ZAKOL-880417 format. One record per atom (N, C-alpha, C): y, z, x negated. Coordinates in steps of 0.05 Angstrom, whole numbers, plus 5000, padded with zeros to 4 digits. Example, Ala and Ser with C-alpha at 12.3 -4.5 7.8 and 13.67 -1.06 7.14 Angstrom:
% ZAKOL-880417
488651564736;491051564754;493451564736;495551424743;497951434727;500151574742;
//
This chain:
% ZAKOL-880417
709513923884;710713873855;710913573859;708713463868;710213153865;710513033878;711613093907;713513023921;716913023907;716413273897;719513353876;719313113851;717413043844;718512833826;718712623833;717112593855;717912273869;721012263875;722212543891;724712523899;727112463870;725712563855;727612593837;727312293821;724912153823;725511913814;727011683829;726311743858;728611623873;731411653871;731911873871;734711973863;736011873842;734411823819;735311723790;735411403793;733611283814;734011073817;735810993834;736311093852;738811083861;741911083853;741611313835;744611363815;744311093799;742610983787;742010793770;742710523774;742810503803;743310213820;746210163819;747309863814;749909833816;751309883839;753409903844;754809923872;754609733888;754509413877;753209263896;750809263911;749309313898;746809353905;746209643929;747809773918;747909993939;749109943969;751109813965;752409723989;750809504009;748609363988;746709174000;744909304020;744109494001;741709704018;742809794039;745009924035;747010064060;746809894083;747309624080;748209414105;745009384112;743009354099;740309194106;739109524118;739709734113;738309934133;740409964152;742809924156;745109884179;743209704203;743309524185;741909224209;739309324222;736909454191;734409504210;735009774235;735909934236;736510184256;738110064283;739609854279;739909734301;738709494312;736809454303;734509264317;732609394332;
//
């Protein structure tokens, strides 16, 4: 039940992020994978 609450919080947080922040996070995540 707690994991579901955490998932919902993360989902809500990601939705409230601006598109610029989302692009930045995707870019950083992509860099992390290639290292």
